[in-house]
VEXDRENDO-413553 format. One record per residue (C-alpha): residue number from 0; residue in three letters; x, y, z. Coordinates in Angstrom, 3 decimals, always signed. Example, Ala and Ser with C-alpha at 12.3 -4.5 7.8 and 13.67 -1.06 7.14 Angstrom:
BEGIN
PT     n   res          u          v          w
PT     0   ala    +12.300     -4.500     +7.800
PT     1   ser    +13.670     -1.060     +7.140
//
This chain:
BEGIN
PT     n   res          u          v          w
PT     0   met     +6.298    -14.998    +15.084
PT     1   asn     +7.031    -18.275    +13.340
PT     2   gln     +9.791    -18.133    +10.787
PT     3   val     +8.740    -18.829     +7.201
PT     4   trp     +9.976    -22.141     +5.835
PT     5   tyr    +12.321    -20.686     +3.197
PT     6   asn    +14.237    -18.790     +5.873
PT     7   arg    +14.814    -21.857     +8.029
PT     8   lys    +18.337    -23.227     +8.343
PT     9   trp    +17.694    -26.416     +6.383
PT    10   ala    +16.084    -24.476     +3.522
PT    11   ile    +19.062    -22.103     +3.325
PT    12   ile    +21.482    -25.042     +3.186
PT    13   val    +19.446    -26.666     +0.392
PT    14   lys    +19.365    -23.434     -1.611
PT    15   his    +23.120    -22.835     -1.262
PT    16   thr    +23.900    -26.438     -2.199
PT    17   ala    +21.712    -26.192     -5.303
PT    18   val    +23.398    -22.956     -6.403
PT    19   trp    +26.897    -24.445     -6.021
PT    20   leu    +25.937    -27.599     -7.910
PT    21   ile    +24.479    -25.584    -10.775
PT    22   met    +27.445    -23.207    -10.950
PT    23   phe    +30.090    -25.972    -10.956
PT    24   ser    +28.111    -28.044    -13.456
PT    25   leu    +27.848    -25.279    -16.041
PT    26   pro    +31.450    -25.587    -17.413
PT    27   his    +30.882    -29.287    -18.030
PT    28   leu    +27.374    -28.892    -19.439
PT    29   leu    +28.327    -26.001    -21.730
PT    30   gly    +31.730    -27.418    -22.752
PT    31   pro    +32.551    -28.317    -26.373
PT    32   gly    +32.129    -32.052    -25.659
PT    33   ala    +34.050    -34.739    -27.479
PT    34   asp    +36.350    -33.535    -30.243
PT    35   asn    +38.305    -36.071    -32.277
PT    36   arg    +40.964    -33.495    -33.067
PT    37   val    +41.955    -33.243    -29.387
PT    38   pro    +44.059    -36.186    -28.185
PT    39   lys    +42.414    -38.278    -25.508
PT    40   met    +43.587    -37.520    -21.962
PT    41   pro    +45.625    -40.293    -20.353
PT    42   ala    +43.806    -42.186    -17.621
PT    43   his    +46.082    -40.998    -14.816
PT    44   glu    +45.701    -37.364    -15.912
PT    45   glu    +41.928    -37.739    -16.200
PT    46   his    +41.864    -39.072    -12.642
PT    47   ala    +44.081    -36.197    -11.485
PT    48   trp    +41.800    -33.728    -13.254
PT    49   arg    +38.743    -35.031    -11.418
PT    50   met    +40.543    -34.961     -8.080
PT    51   phe    +41.769    -31.465     -8.803
PT    52   asn    +38.231    -30.265     -9.643
PT    53   ile    +36.833    -31.657     -6.375
PT    54   val    +39.534    -30.096     -4.205
PT    55   phe    +39.573    -26.834     -6.186
PT    56   tyr    +35.785    -26.422     -5.967
PT    57   ala    +35.870    -27.162     -2.239
PT    58   ala    +38.585    -24.524     -1.831
PT    59   leu    +36.493    -21.944     -3.714
PT    60   ile    +33.485    -22.671     -1.482
PT    61   ala    +35.664    -22.290     +1.622
PT    62   ile    +37.012    -18.967     +0.317
PT    63   phe    +33.494    -17.745     -0.441
PT    64   tyr    +32.143    -18.356     +3.070
PT    65   ser    +35.372    -17.341     +4.843
PT    66   asn    +35.258    -13.964     +3.135
PT    67   ala    +31.510    -13.464     +3.592
PT    68   leu    +31.015    -14.730     +7.130
PT    69   tyr    +34.355    -14.037     +8.781
PT    70   phe    +36.723    -11.599     +7.065
PT    71   ile    +34.134     -8.984     +6.049
PT    72   pro    +32.423     -8.799     +9.489
PT    73   arg    +35.683     -9.095    +11.493
PT    74   phe    +38.036     -6.983     +9.395
PT    75   phe    +36.281     -4.938     +6.696
PT    76   arg    +33.322     -3.821     +8.853
PT    77   gln    +35.705     -2.992    +11.699
PT    78   arg    +37.776     -0.775     +9.356
PT    79   arg    +40.772     -3.099     +9.671
PT    80   tyr    +41.526     -2.754     +5.990
PT    81   ala    +45.175     -3.817     +6.146
PT    82   glu    +44.234     -7.099     +7.827
PT    83   tyr    +41.407     -7.642     +5.364
PT    84   thr    +43.735     -7.082     +2.411
PT    85   gly    +46.227     -9.486     +3.947
PT    86   ala    +43.489    -12.092     +4.339
PT    87   leu    +42.539    -11.772     +0.675
PT    88   ile    +46.153    -12.108     -0.434
PT    89   gly    +46.642    -15.079     +1.882
PT    90   met    +43.605    -16.920     +0.503
PT    91   phe    +44.777    -16.310     -3.052
PT    92   leu    +48.279    -17.633     -2.302
PT    93   leu    +46.810    -20.755     -0.671
PT    94   leu    +44.689    -21.361     -3.735
PT    95   phe    +47.696    -20.877     -6.009
PT    96   val    +49.899    -23.198     -3.925
PT    97   leu    +47.137    -25.795     -3.957
PT    98   arg    +47.000    -25.661     -7.739
PT    99   tyr    +50.792    -26.133     -8.213
PT   100   asn    +51.253    -28.749     -5.497
PT   101   phe    +48.409    -30.787     -6.896
PT   102   glu    +50.090    -30.858    -10.308
PT   103   lys    +53.462    -31.573     -8.721
PT   104   phe    +52.327    -34.581     -6.705
PT   105   phe    +49.846    -36.132     -9.129
PT   106   leu    +51.476    -35.377    -12.482
PT   107   pro    +55.124    -36.394    -13.042
PT   108   lys    +55.247    -34.160    -16.118
PT   109   pro    +53.606    -30.807    -16.799
PT   110   ser    +50.164    -31.321    -18.295
PT   111   ile    +48.756    -29.413    -21.236
PT   112   tyr    +45.337    -29.877    -19.676
PT   113   leu    +46.041    -28.249    -16.312
PT   114   arg    +48.585    -25.667    -17.401
PT   115   pro    +46.063    -23.107    -18.774
PT   116   leu    +44.480    -22.805    -15.301
PT   117   thr    +47.542    -20.832    -14.218
PT   118   phe    +46.335    -17.868    -16.270
PT   119   val    +42.677    -17.970    -15.250
PT   120   ile    +42.951    -18.866    -11.572
PT   121   phe    +43.334    -15.213    -10.593
PT   122   phe    +40.138    -14.220    -12.419
PT   123   ile    +38.249    -17.144    -10.889
PT   124   tyr    +39.425    -15.997     -7.480
PT   125   leu    +38.318    -12.406     -8.176
PT   126   phe    +34.907    -13.688     -9.290
PT   127   ile    +34.422    -15.724     -6.106
PT   128   ile    +35.513    -12.803     -3.901
PT   129   ser    +33.199    -10.439     -5.772
PT   130   ile    +30.066    -12.577     -5.455
PT   131   ser    +31.002    -13.414     -1.859
PT   132   thr    +31.226     -9.704     -0.992
PT   133   ala    +27.958     -8.954     -2.822
PT   134   tyr    +26.258    -11.833     -1.009
PT   135   gln    +27.370    -10.569     +2.392
PT   136   met    +26.393     -6.956     +1.625
PT   137   ile    +22.900     -8.032     +0.575
PT   138   arg    +22.645    -10.369     +3.570
PT   139   glu    +23.593     -7.591     +5.987
PT   140   gln    +21.130     -5.197     +4.348
PT   141   leu    +18.294     -7.707     +4.655
PT   142   met    +19.169     -8.377     +8.292
PT   143   met    +19.247     -4.648     +8.986
PT   144   glu    +15.831     -4.166     +7.371
PT   145   arg    +14.452     -7.189     +9.245
PT   146   asn    +15.703     -5.814    +12.573
PT   147   leu    +14.366     -2.358    +11.734
PT   148   asn    +10.945     -3.807    +10.910
PT   149   ala    +11.002     -5.789    +14.151
PT   150   arg    +11.788     -2.631    +16.147
PT   151   glu     +9.061     -0.710    +14.334
PT   152   asn     +6.566     -3.479    +15.096
PT   153   glu     +7.539     -3.443    +18.765
PT   154   asn     +7.234     +0.352    +18.875
PT   155   leu     +3.866     +0.079    +17.146
PT   156   lys     +2.594     -2.464    +19.663
PT   157   thr     +3.845     -0.311    +22.536
PT   158   glu     +2.166     +2.805    +21.174
PT   159   leu     -1.104     +0.996    +20.494
PT   160   ser     -1.107     -0.436    +24.006
PT   161   leu     -0.558     +3.048    +25.411
PT   162   leu     -3.344     +4.538    +23.310
PT   163   arg     -5.741     +1.767    +24.296
PT   164   ser     -4.849     +2.092    +27.970
PT   165   gln     -5.720     +5.795    +27.777
PT   166   val     -9.156     +5.003    +26.340
PT   167   ser    -10.223     +2.558    +29.056
PT   168   pro     -9.857     +4.781    +32.166
PT   169   his    -11.364     +7.728    +30.326
PT   170   phe    -14.391     +5.701    +29.341
PT   171   met    -14.821     +4.064    +32.775
PT   172   phe    -14.711     +7.468    +34.453
PT   173   asn    -17.789     +8.554    +32.502
PT   174   val    -19.681     +5.294    +33.095
PT   175   leu    -19.078     +5.493    +36.843
PT   176   asn    -20.373     +9.050    +36.822
PT   177   asn    -23.568     +7.673    +35.302
PT   178   met    -23.832     +5.120    +38.124
PT   179   val    -23.409     +7.839    +40.745
PT   180   ala    -26.190     +9.907    +39.153
PT   181   leu    -28.570     +6.909    +39.179
PT   182   ala    -27.672     +6.078    +42.780
PT   183   arg    -28.429     +9.632    +43.905
PT   184   lys    -31.831     +9.436    +42.220
PT   185   lys    -32.387     +5.998    +43.830
PT   186   ser    -33.471     +4.910    +40.404
PT   187   asp    -34.754     +1.398    +39.678
PT   188   leu    -32.484     +1.501    +36.660
PT   189   leu    -29.401     +1.189    +38.862
PT   190   glu    -29.477     -2.628    +39.011
PT   191   pro    -29.793     -3.221    +35.211
PT   192   ser    -27.193     -0.521    +34.751
PT   193   leu    -24.769     -2.379    +36.985
PT   194   ile    -25.388     -5.540    +34.969
PT   195   lys    -24.558     -3.627    +31.787
PT   196   leu    -21.457     -2.229    +33.454
PT   197   ser    -20.406     -5.742    +34.398
PT   198   ser    -20.749     -6.758    +30.758
PT   199   leu    -18.626     -3.798    +29.689
PT   200   met    -15.897     -4.571    +32.195
PT   201   arg    -15.864     -8.240    +31.168
PT   202   tyr    -15.249     -7.148    +27.583
PT   203   met    -12.525     -4.706    +28.592
PT   204   leu    -10.745     -7.255    +30.777
PT   205   tyr    -10.915    -10.345    +28.587
PT   206   glu    -11.350     -9.081    +25.028
PT   207   ala     -9.707     -5.669    +24.757
PT   208   asp     -6.175     -7.026    +25.135
PT   209   glu     -6.499     -9.029    +21.920
PT   210   glu     -5.169     -7.612    +18.668
PT   211   lys     -8.518     -8.233    +16.983
PT   212   val    -11.989     -9.108    +18.209
PT   213   ala    -15.114    -10.281    +16.423
PT   214   leu    -17.099     -7.343    +15.073
PT   215   his    -20.307     -8.559    +16.714
PT   216   lys    -18.605     -8.399    +20.135
PT   217   glu    -17.584     -4.792    +19.500
PT   218   ile    -21.165     -4.027    +18.526
PT   219   glu    -22.465     -5.656    +21.709
PT   220   tyr    -20.051     -3.445    +23.642
PT   221   leu    -21.344     -0.341    +21.875
PT   222   gln    -24.937     -1.380    +22.501
PT   223   ser    -24.309     -1.860    +26.219
PT   224   tyr    -22.756     +1.589    +26.461
PT   225   ile    -25.637     +3.175    +24.540
PT   226   asp    -28.153     +1.407    +26.787
PT   227   leu    -26.442     +2.833    +29.854
PT   228   gln    -26.568     +6.332    +28.409
PT   229   gln    -30.185     +5.888    +27.376
PT   230   gln    -31.112     +4.866    +30.918
PT   231   arg    -29.342     +7.957    +32.166
PT   232   phe    -30.888    +10.551    +29.837
PT   233   phe    -34.196     +8.775    +29.251
PT   234   arg    -36.390    +11.178    +27.240
PT   235   asn    -34.050    +14.147    +27.367
PT   236   val    -32.128    +12.877    +24.348
PT   237   thr    -33.474    +11.226    +21.218
PT   238   ile    -31.210     +8.305    +20.377
PT   239   asn    -31.513     +6.519    +17.037
PT   240   val    -29.381     +3.390    +16.627
PT   241   ser    -29.047     +1.071    +13.647
PT   242   phe    -26.640     -1.874    +13.528
PT   243   ala    -26.844     -3.923    +10.324
PT   244   val    -23.981     -6.381     +9.864
PT   245   ala    -24.295     -8.948     +7.117
PT   246   glu    -21.609    -11.365     +8.299
PT   247   asn    -20.363    -12.387    +11.760
PT   248   tyr    -16.822    -13.424    +10.883
PT   249   tyr    -15.340     -9.947    +10.481
PT   250   glu    -12.778     -8.716    +12.997
PT   251   ile    -11.855     -5.254    +14.218
PT   252   glu     -9.461     -3.577    +16.624
PT   253   pro    -11.132     -3.626    +20.083
PT   254   met    -12.561     -0.395    +21.471
PT   255   leu    -11.938     +1.409    +18.202
PT   256   leu    -15.444     +2.810    +17.707
PT   257   ile    -16.427     +3.680    +21.272
PT   258   pro    -14.613     +7.064    +21.373
PT   259   phe    -16.886     +8.380    +18.598
PT   260   val    -20.020     +7.308    +20.486
PT   261   glu    -18.649     +8.579    +23.765
PT   262   asn    -17.825    +11.925    +22.156
PT   263   ala    -21.390    +12.216    +20.825
PT   264   phe    -22.891    +11.766    +24.296
PT   265   lys    -20.475    +14.288    +25.804
PT   266   his    -21.181    +17.015    +23.274
PT   267   gly    -24.717    +16.049    +22.289
PT   268   thr    -26.300    +16.256    +25.735
PT   269   gly    -26.844    +18.972    +28.265
PT   270   met    -28.119    +22.436    +27.394
PT   271   ile    -29.135    +21.537    +23.848
PT   272   met    -32.547    +22.118    +22.355
PT   273   asp    -34.066    +18.864    +20.990
PT   274   ala    -30.902    +16.882    +21.648
PT   275   gln    -30.489    +14.029    +19.211
PT   276   ile    -27.844    +11.377    +18.528
PT   277   asp    -27.878     +9.128    +15.458
PT   278   ile    -25.599     +6.071    +15.323
PT   279   asn    -25.451     +3.848    +12.253
PT   280   leu    -23.226     +0.876    +11.489
PT   281   ser    -23.427     -1.400     +8.475
PT   282   thr    -21.212     -3.588     +6.315
PT   283   lys    -21.089     -4.069     +2.575
PT   284   gly    -18.659     -6.637     +1.285
PT   285   arg    -15.492     -6.174     +3.328
PT   286   thr    -16.170     -2.508     +4.108
PT   287   leu    -17.601     -1.185     +7.369
PT   288   tyr    -19.622     +2.024     +7.252
PT   289   phe    -19.959     +3.808    +10.578
PT   290   ser    -21.467     +7.202    +11.302
PT   291   val    -22.254     +9.135    +14.464
PT   292   lys    -24.212    +12.373    +14.348
PT   293   asn    -25.172    +14.632    +17.230
PT   294   lys    -26.421    +18.125    +17.857
PT   295   tyr    -24.092    +20.417    +19.759
PT   296   asn    -24.178    +23.778    +21.491
PT   297   asn    -21.408    +26.233    +20.666
PT   298   asn    -21.734    +27.885    +24.059
PT   299   asn    -20.721    +24.857    +26.144
PT   300   ser    -18.672    +22.767    +23.706
PT   301   glu    -15.472    +24.643    +24.539
PT   302   val    -15.673    +23.629    +28.212
PT   303   lys    -16.257    +19.970    +27.346
PT   304   asp    -13.396    +19.930    +24.869
PT   305   lys    -10.912    +20.379    +27.724
PT   306   thr    -11.696    +16.900    +29.029
PT   307   ser    -12.818    +15.021    +25.928
PT   308   gly    -10.074    +15.482    +23.401
PT   309   ile     -8.216    +12.290    +24.310
PT   310   gly    -10.779     +9.943    +22.750
PT   311   leu    -10.863    +11.356    +19.210
PT   312   ala     -7.146    +12.086    +19.121
PT   313   asn     -6.330     +8.522    +20.140
PT   314   val     -8.718     +6.873    +17.714
PT   315   lys     -7.309     +8.928    +14.824
PT   316   arg     -3.804     +7.812    +15.709
PT   317   arg     -4.871     +4.188    +16.064
PT   318   leu     -6.603     +4.267    +12.686
PT   319   asn     -3.465     +5.639    +11.041
PT   320   leu     -1.267     +3.018    +12.701
PT   321   leu     -3.506     +0.013    +12.123
PT   322   tyr     -5.298     +0.646     +8.855
PT   323   arg     -3.309     +3.378     +7.096
PT   324   asp     -4.793     +3.510     +3.583
PT   325   gly     -7.480     +1.008     +4.570
PT   326   his     -9.736     +3.619     +6.139
PT   327   his    -11.318     +6.990     +5.486
PT   328   leu    -12.422     +9.254     +8.337
PT   329   asp    -14.405    +12.426     +7.769
PT   330   ile    -15.368    +14.867    +10.547
PT   331   asp    -17.876    +17.579     +9.747
PT   332   lys    -19.159    +20.350    +12.020
PT   333   arg    -21.852    +22.612    +10.621
PT   334   asp    -25.399    +23.865    +11.260
PT   335   glu    -25.285    +22.766    +14.933
PT   336   trp    -24.568    +19.172    +13.875
PT   337   phe    -21.338    +17.291    +14.526
PT   338   thr    -20.929    +14.291    +12.210
PT   339   ile    -18.247    +11.676    +11.841
PT   340   thr    -18.259     +9.086     +9.064
PT   341   leu    -15.829     +6.211     +8.914
PT   342   gln    -15.161     +3.678     +6.183
PT   343   leu    -12.976     +0.788     +7.235
PT   344   asn    -11.616     -2.224     +5.363
PT   345   leu    -12.360     -5.229     +7.544
PT   346   his    -10.348     -8.418     +8.008
//
């Protein structure tokens, strides 16, 4: 995944630089300005003051990043509290020595302009250490959440791949059984059935590994499967199919709908009086409406359930992982009719 621009290294450097410039500019922008009652600073002291500000600000920046990026990870996070405390004391002493040596070397006499910093330098140091620690804590928390999300995404991809891999062999097993039945009957439908099977396998090999596929390709896959089943059962099962999709640019998870259709043919055929399967798919706006309805026989459904539970269980899990609140699945079983209805928010 490409990193967003504001998390790139150059963007981070620009943001940090802007924050430091704003923070160090505030005392000058919000200062009292010129005041005739205050004697004008001598030129050499004004020069020393500017030099002191530059070096002092650079020292504060160094302390900020040393604490955040080195001392907290190396000492505080490793429970080496004594060493961390020593590091904090050491940085404060260096800052204090810097302040006095600068006055000593650049100002022959004590200055009334620099002297007050002696009393506030400690509080400035505490402020820098505080925001440095807060920055690092937030940074570590964001990194932890980012890594956790990355692991969850990898686990999600792994689980989805496993679920999809379980669907394919299960489905192919049933299609091949259909081919065997046609071959035994020496049916003329065997050749067109093999062509349909070739189309199905092409979809499974080249399309099903994608995260999303065009909805019309998924519908073509469903239609090929239904055609194979219709050739197999011929007039023994009444099959009503309606596919009405307004737009062709929608995408869907591959092989998401086939388990419902496959389940209908497993439980809606056999020793069932007036067997009938109704399959309807339509779109309205960005919502897909899908329903599969079939008659079933209570006497033989229990036997079939032993080998057909994988499909529905997997598709439920995939829907929860991929669409979460973006779908609604309803399964109803009453009056010798088994009905599933699915509403899905499309991309």
